[in-house]
C-alpha positions as CSV (number, residue, x, y, z in Angstrom):
1,M,40.4,11.7,-28.8
2,S,41.2,8.1,-29.7
3,S,39.2,6.7,-32.7
4,S,38.8,3.5,-30.6
5,T,36.4,5.5,-28.3
6,L,34.1,6.4,-31.2
7,V,30.8,4.5,-31.4
8,Y,28.9,5.0,-34.6
9,L,25.2,5.0,-34.0
10,A,23.9,3.8,-37.3
11,R,26.1,0.7,-36.9
12,L,25.1,0.3,-33.2
13,A,21.4,0.2,-34.2
14,G,19.9,-3.3,-33.8
15,T,22.7,-4.6,-31.6
16,P,21.7,-6.4,-28.4
17,I,21.5,-4.9,-24.9
18,F,22.7,-7.2,-22.0
19,D,22.0,-7.0,-18.3
20,P,24.8,-7.7,-15.7
21,N,24.1,-11.5,-16.0
22,G,24.7,-11.5,-19.7
23,D,21.0,-12.0,-20.6
24,Q,19.7,-10.0,-23.5
25,V,17.0,-7.6,-22.5
26,G,16.5,-5.7,-25.8
27,R,18.1,-4.0,-28.8
28,V,19.4,-0.5,-29.5
29,R,17.2,1.5,-31.8
30,D,18.4,5.1,-31.4
31,A,20.1,7.6,-29.2
32,V,18.7,10.7,-27.5
33,T,20.7,14.0,-27.4
34,R,20.1,17.6,-26.3
35,P,21.7,20.3,-28.4
36,R,23.9,22.9,-26.7
37,P,24.6,26.5,-27.6
38,G,26.9,27.5,-30.4
39,T,29.1,24.8,-31.8
40,L,29.3,22.7,-28.7
41,A,28.6,19.1,-29.4
42,P,25.3,17.8,-28.1
43,R,25.4,15.6,-25.0
44,V,24.0,12.0,-25.4
45,L,21.4,11.5,-22.8
46,G,20.8,7.8,-23.4
47,V,19.7,5.2,-25.9
48,V,16.3,4.2,-27.1
49,A,15.9,0.4,-26.5
50,E,13.4,-2.0,-28.0
51,I,12.2,-4.3,-25.3
52,G,10.0,-7.0,-26.7
53,A,7.3,-6.3,-29.3
54,W,6.0,-2.7,-29.6
55,R,7.8,-1.3,-26.6
56,R,10.6,1.3,-26.7
57,I,12.1,2.6,-23.5
58,F,14.8,5.1,-22.5
59,I,18.0,3.9,-20.9
60,P,20.2,6.7,-19.5
61,M,23.9,6.6,-20.5
62,G,24.7,6.4,-16.7
63,R,23.4,2.8,-16.8
64,V,25.8,1.8,-19.6
65,I,29.1,0.3,-18.6
66,N,30.3,-0.9,-22.0
67,I,29.2,-0.1,-25.5
68,G,30.5,-1.1,-28.9
69,G,29.8,-3.2,-32.0
70,G,29.0,-6.3,-29.9
71,G,26.2,-4.4,-28.2
72,V,25.5,-2.6,-24.9
73,E,26.2,-3.8,-21.4
74,L,24.2,-2.4,-18.5
75,S,25.1,-1.9,-14.9
76,T,21.6,-3.1,-13.7
77,G,18.9,-5.3,-14.9
78,Q,16.2,-3.0,-13.4
79,L,14.7,-0.9,-16.2
80,N,12.0,1.8,-16.3
81,L,9.5,0.3,-18.7
82,R,7.6,3.5,-19.3
83,K,7.2,4.0,-23.1
84,F,9.8,6.4,-24.5
85,E,8.6,9.8,-25.6
86,A,11.1,12.5,-26.5
87,R,10.9,15.6,-24.3
88,A,11.0,19.2,-25.5
89,G,14.4,20.0,-26.8
90,E,15.5,16.4,-27.2
91,V,16.6,15.0,-30.6
92,L,16.7,11.5,-31.9
93,V,20.1,11.0,-33.6
94,L,19.1,8.4,-36.2
95,G,15.5,9.5,-36.5
96,E,16.1,13.2,-37.0
97,L,19.7,13.8,-37.9
98,L,20.5,10.9,-40.2
99,D,20.2,12.0,-43.9
100,R,20.2,15.6,-42.8
101,R,21.6,17.9,-45.6
102,V,24.6,19.8,-44.3
103,S,27.5,22.0,-45.3
104,V,31.2,21.5,-44.4
105,I,33.2,24.5,-43.3
106,T,35.8,25.4,-45.9
107,E,38.8,27.8,-46.1
108,P,38.0,31.3,-47.4
109,G,37.8,31.2,-51.2
110,E,37.1,27.5,-51.4
111,P,33.8,26.4,-53.0
112,E,30.9,25.3,-50.7
113,R,30.9,21.6,-49.8
114,L,27.5,20.0,-49.4
115,G,26.4,16.5,-48.5
116,E,24.1,14.2,-46.4
117,V,24.8,12.7,-43.0
118,T,25.3,8.9,-43.3
119,D,26.4,8.2,-39.7
120,I,27.2,10.0,-36.4
121,A,29.6,8.9,-33.8
122,M,29.6,9.5,-30.1
123,C,32.4,9.3,-27.6
124,P,32.9,9.6,-23.8
125,V,34.2,12.9,-22.3
126,K,37.1,11.9,-20.0
127,A,36.7,14.8,-17.6
128,T,33.0,14.1,-16.8
129,G,32.3,10.6,-18.0
130,D,29.4,11.9,-20.2
131,W,29.0,11.0,-23.8
132,E,28.7,13.5,-26.6
133,L,28.4,13.5,-30.4
134,A,31.8,13.8,-31.9
135,R,32.3,12.8,-35.5
136,I,30.0,13.1,-38.5
137,A,30.2,10.9,-41.7
138,V,29.0,13.0,-44.6
139,R,28.4,11.8,-48.2
140,E,29.7,14.6,-50.4
141,R,28.6,14.7,-54.1
142,G,30.7,16.4,-56.7
143,G,33.7,16.1,-58.9
144,R,33.7,15.9,-62.7
145,L,32.0,12.5,-62.7
146,G,29.4,13.5,-60.1
147,R,30.5,10.6,-57.9
148,S,29.8,10.6,-54.1
149,H,32.3,9.9,-51.4
150,V,32.1,9.7,-47.6
151,N,34.3,11.8,-45.4
152,Q,34.4,12.3,-41.7
153,F,34.4,15.6,-39.8
154,D,34.4,16.8,-36.3
155,W,31.1,18.2,-35.0
156,D,32.2,21.8,-35.2
157,E,33.3,21.4,-38.9
158,V,29.7,20.9,-40.1
159,R,26.8,23.3,-40.3
160,G,23.1,22.5,-40.6
161,L,22.6,19.7,-38.0
162,V,20.9,21.8,-35.4
163,T,18.5,23.6,-37.8
164,V,15.1,22.4,-38.8
165,P,15.3,21.2,-42.4
166,T,12.5,21.8,-44.9
167,A,13.3,18.5,-46.6
168,Q,15.5,15.5,-45.7
169,G,16.7,12.4,-47.4
170,T,15.9,8.9,-46.2
171,E,18.8,6.7,-47.4
172,G,20.2,6.2,-44.0
173,L,16.9,5.4,-42.3
174,L,16.1,2.9,-45.1
175,S,19.4,1.1,-44.5
176,I,18.5,0.9,-40.8
177,V,15.0,-0.6,-41.3
178,E,16.2,-3.0,-44.0
179,G,15.7,-6.5,-42.7
180,M,13.6,-5.3,-39.7
181,R,10.2,-6.9,-39.1
182,S,7.3,-4.8,-40.3
183,A,6.0,-4.5,-36.7
184,D,9.4,-3.2,-35.6
185,V,9.5,-0.6,-38.4
186,A,6.0,0.5,-37.4
187,T,7.2,1.0,-33.8
188,M,10.2,2.9,-35.0
189,M,8.0,5.2,-37.1
190,L,5.8,6.0,-34.1
191,D,8.8,7.3,-32.3
192,L,9.8,9.6,-35.2
193,P,8.5,13.2,-35.6
194,K,5.5,13.3,-37.9
195,R,7.6,14.9,-40.7
196,R,10.2,12.1,-40.6
197,R,7.5,9.5,-40.3
198,V,5.9,10.7,-43.5
199,E,9.3,11.0,-45.3
200,L,10.2,7.4,-44.4
201,A,6.8,6.1,-45.4
202,A,7.1,7.8,-48.8
203,A,10.5,6.2,-49.4
204,L,9.4,2.6,-48.7
205,E,8.3,0.4,-51.6
206,D,4.6,-0.1,-51.9
207,T,4.6,-3.7,-50.6
208,R,6.8,-2.9,-47.7
209,L,4.8,0.2,-46.8
210,A,1.6,-1.8,-46.9
211,D,3.0,-4.3,-44.5
212,V,4.1,-1.6,-42.1
213,M,0.8,0.3,-42.4
214,E,-1.0,-2.8,-41.3
215,E,0.9,-2.7,-38.0
216,L,0.2,1.0,-37.3
217,P,-2.8,2.4,-35.3
218,E,-5.5,3.6,-37.7
219,H,-5.0,7.3,-36.9
220,D,-1.4,7.0,-37.9
221,Q,-2.3,5.2,-41.1
222,V,-4.6,8.0,-41.9
223,D,-1.8,10.6,-41.5
224,I,0.4,8.7,-43.8
225,I,-2.1,7.9,-46.5
226,A,-3.2,11.6,-46.5
227,A,0.4,12.7,-47.1
228,L,0.9,10.5,-50.1
229,D,-0.3,11.6,-53.6
230,R,-3.5,9.9,-54.5
231,D,-2.1,7.5,-57.1
232,R,0.6,6.3,-54.7
233,A,-2.0,6.0,-51.9
234,A,-4.2,3.8,-54.1
235,D,-1.2,1.6,-55.0
236,V,-0.4,1.0,-51.3
237,L,-4.1,0.2,-50.5
238,E,-4.0,-2.4,-53.2
239,E,-1.0,-4.1,-51.5
240,M,-2.7,-4.2,-48.1
241,E,-5.0,-7.0,-47.0
242,P,-8.5,-6.1,-48.0
243,D,-9.8,-6.0,-44.4
244,D,-7.0,-3.7,-43.3
245,A,-7.5,-1.5,-46.4
246,A,-11.3,-1.4,-45.6
247,D,-10.6,-0.4,-42.0
248,L,-8.3,2.4,-43.1
249,L,-10.8,3.7,-45.7
250,A,-13.6,3.6,-43.2
251,E,-11.6,6.3,-41.2
252,L,-11.6,8.7,-44.2
253,P,-14.4,11.0,-45.4
254,S,-16.7,9.4,-48.0
255,S,-15.4,11.6,-50.8
256,E,-11.8,10.4,-50.2
257,Q,-13.0,6.8,-49.9
258,A,-14.7,7.0,-53.3
259,E,-11.7,8.7,-54.9
260,L,-9.2,6.1,-53.7
261,L,-11.4,3.2,-54.5
262,D,-11.8,4.5,-58.1
263,L,-8.1,4.8,-58.4
264,M,-7.5,1.2,-57.3
265,E,-7.5,-1.6,-59.8
266,P,-11.1,-3.0,-60.0
267,E,-10.1,-6.5,-58.9
268,E,-8.3,-5.1,-55.9
269,A,-11.0,-2.6,-55.0
270,S,-13.9,-5.1,-55.3
271,P,-13.3,-7.0,-52.0
272,V,-12.6,-3.8,-50.2
273,R,-15.9,-2.3,-51.4
274,Q,-17.7,-5.5,-50.2
275,L,-16.2,-5.2,-46.7
276,L,-17.1,-1.6,-46.4
277,K,-20.8,-2.6,-46.6
278,Y,-20.6,-4.3,-43.2
279,V,-21.0,-2.6,-39.8
280,A,-17.8,-2.1,-37.8
281,G,-17.4,-4.4,-34.9
282,T,-19.4,-7.2,-36.5
283,A,-18.1,-10.4,-38.1
284,G,-18.6,-8.8,-41.5
285,G,-16.8,-5.7,-40.4
286,M,-13.7,-7.4,-39.0
287,M,-13.4,-10.5,-41.3
288,T,-10.8,-11.0,-44.1
289,S,-12.4,-11.7,-47.5
290,E,-9.4,-13.7,-48.6
291,P,-9.0,-16.9,-46.5
292,I,-7.8,-20.1,-48.1
293,I,-10.7,-21.5,-50.2
294,L,-10.7,-24.6,-52.2
295,P,-13.2,-26.8,-54.0
296,P,-13.9,-30.3,-52.6
297,D,-12.1,-32.1,-55.5
298,T,-8.7,-30.7,-54.5
299,T,-6.1,-33.3,-53.4
300,I,-4.7,-33.2,-49.9
301,A,-1.2,-32.7,-51.5
302,E,-2.4,-29.6,-53.3
303,A,-4.0,-28.2,-50.2
304,L,-0.8,-28.8,-48.1
305,A,1.3,-27.0,-50.8
306,L,-1.0,-24.0,-50.6
307,I,-1.0,-23.6,-46.9
308,R,2.8,-23.8,-46.9
309,D,3.0,-20.4,-48.7
310,R,4.9,-18.1,-46.4
311,R,2.7,-15.2,-47.3
312,N,-0.2,-16.8,-45.3
313,S,-0.4,-15.8,-41.7
314,P,-0.5,-18.7,-39.1
315,A,-4.2,-18.0,-38.4
316,I,-5.1,-18.1,-42.1
317,A,-3.0,-21.2,-42.8
318,A,-4.5,-23.2,-39.9
319,Q,-7.5,-24.3,-42.0
320,I,-9.0,-24.5,-45.4
321,F,-12.6,-23.5,-46.2
322,V,-14.2,-25.8,-48.7
323,T,-16.9,-24.5,-51.1
324,R,-18.4,-25.1,-54.4
325,P,-17.0,-22.9,-57.2
326,P,-16.4,-20.1,-57.5
327,S,-13.7,-19.9,-54.9
328,L,-13.5,-16.1,-54.6
329,T,-15.8,-14.5,-52.0
330,P,-18.7,-14.6,-52.2
331,T,-18.2,-18.2,-53.1
332,G,-20.4,-21.0,-54.2
333,R,-22.2,-23.0,-51.6
334,Y,-20.2,-23.3,-48.4
335,L,-19.4,-26.9,-47.4
336,G,-17.2,-26.8,-44.3
337,I,-13.7,-26.7,-42.9
338,V,-10.6,-28.9,-43.2
339,H,-8.0,-28.4,-40.5
340,F,-4.3,-28.5,-41.4
341,Q,-3.6,-31.2,-38.8
342,R,-6.2,-33.5,-40.4
343,L,-4.4,-32.9,-43.8
344,L,-1.2,-34.2,-42.3
345,R,-2.8,-37.4,-41.3
346,E,-4.4,-38.4,-44.6
347,P,-3.0,-39.9,-47.8
348,P,-1.8,-37.1,-50.2
349,A,-3.8,-38.4,-53.1
350,D,-7.1,-38.3,-51.3
351,L,-9.6,-35.4,-51.9
352,I,-10.3,-32.8,-49.2
353,G,-14.0,-33.3,-49.8
354,S,-13.8,-36.6,-48.0
355,I,-12.5,-35.0,-44.7
356,V,-14.6,-31.9,-44.5
357,D,-15.7,-30.9,-41.0
358,R,-19.4,-29.9,-41.4
359,D,-20.2,-29.6,-37.7
360,I,-19.0,-26.1,-37.0
361,D,-21.7,-23.5,-37.3
362,P,-20.5,-20.5,-39.3
363,L,-20.8,-16.9,-38.2
364,D,-23.3,-14.5,-39.7
365,P,-22.0,-11.2,-40.9
366,A,-24.1,-9.4,-38.3
367,D,-22.8,-11.4,-35.3
368,D,-21.3,-9.2,-32.6
369,L,-17.9,-9.5,-30.9
370,A,-19.3,-11.4,-27.9
371,K,-20.9,-14.1,-30.1
372,I,-17.7,-14.4,-32.1
373,T,-15.5,-14.9,-29.1
374,R,-17.8,-17.4,-27.5
375,K,-18.0,-19.4,-30.7
376,M,-14.2,-19.3,-31.3
377,A,-13.6,-20.4,-27.7
378,T,-16.2,-23.2,-28.0
379,Y,-14.6,-24.7,-31.1
380,D,-11.0,-23.9,-30.0
381,L,-10.2,-22.4,-33.4
382,V,-8.0,-19.6,-34.7
383,A,-10.5,-18.7,-37.5
384,L,-14.2,-19.0,-38.2
385,P,-16.1,-18.9,-41.5
386,V,-18.5,-16.1,-42.1
387,V,-21.4,-17.2,-44.3
388,E,-24.2,-15.2,-45.9
389,A,-27.1,-16.8,-47.8
390,G,-25.2,-20.1,-47.9
391,R,-22.1,-18.5,-49.4
392,L,-18.7,-17.9,-47.7
393,V,-18.0,-14.2,-47.6
394,G,-14.9,-14.3,-45.4
395,A,-13.3,-15.5,-42.2
396,V,-12.7,-13.9,-38.8
397,T,-9.3,-14.8,-37.4
398,V,-8.0,-14.7,-33.8
399,D,-5.8,-11.6,-34.5
400,D,-8.9,-9.7,-35.8
401,V,-10.7,-10.6,-32.5
402,L,-7.7,-9.5,-30.4
403,D,-7.5,-6.2,-32.1
404,H,-11.1,-5.5,-31.2
405,L,-10.8,-6.9,-27.6
406,L,-7.7,-5.0,-26.6
407,P,-7.9,-1.3,-25.7
408,T,-7.0,1.1,-28.5
409,D,-3.8,2.1,-26.7
410,W,-2.7,-1.4,-25.9
411,R,0.6,-0.8,-27.7
412,D,1.5,1.9,-25.2
413,Q,0.8,-0.3,-22.1
414,P,3.7,-1.8,-20.1
415,H,4.2,-5.6,-20.4
416,D,6.7,-8.2,-19.2
């Protein structure tokens, strides 16, 4: 077997997939194998491809005509867009085998050699044209200084890859998701077995995990938050947007809600408690309590600097809500909206109070989805204020509305 035929799958992850015309149709995210009896290397059935946002599909190896560090070339541009779901007996190489703790076969009398899988290579079988797993990169730990080193072994020289582990590391998975968008990490996690999903979630930093959680369906959020210890769960909830944290907590029993809210820092728990008071599906139930809010004596230059903050989503940064102090919800008296395009057209030294749009009627916290969508369409806005007793309590954004308009399984539906 020539080393030039080896394709290492951890290195292949994220590389582009091209159709016969050279157009990119997606990216490689994993490979699917089926174990064989004894020490026979598993056959590689195909690759898991990410096609656009939220969709992962299966591409059989028979459709692949070239594969390597530059990506994957296909023999056809026609793809089955059915959402990938592993069948019984199938194994995801990166999702399930990476970081697996294994032992290396040694000569009689030699000490046992243990390590973790850092990468797995596949190669074509000349006789059949099939692909199979061939080489395993293992990080071994040992020596007098306890240093680790990576060695490569043939498939039949390693034990422990086809057994179900009781625990598994995450270093390899973390290296794969590093730099990926939170929505892509969420999609990848949905493809993993529940055990690996929880292990990866536990290994992510609080802020990163919070961003990923916000992209997951609520029932999957509940599974992950339930698997974390209570202090860690509270820390992650603190990092989430208050409306997302409130939506998640609303799915938990009241006793768990109270426990987690008590463990959160008071200033982080306060807006979440406020949001939990509103009925689900209403403006109050779907709003964010932290839009951009400024007093009328703020200069246009200061307002522009604030909306440039990359942490603000496009929907949040599209407008500023102007109120009397205090500027935390519930605010002082609500005055109106200033649109970012208007800010771009005015002198930087002017005050935003001079350009407030007072003609847009705010939402009431009890307004239902139909009323919200009609008002958003009428004013052609991406966010609307929610006002109670003359005070701003939050804002409903277009992404909040879409989440409630789309069916709960919209991420699983085919799309172009």
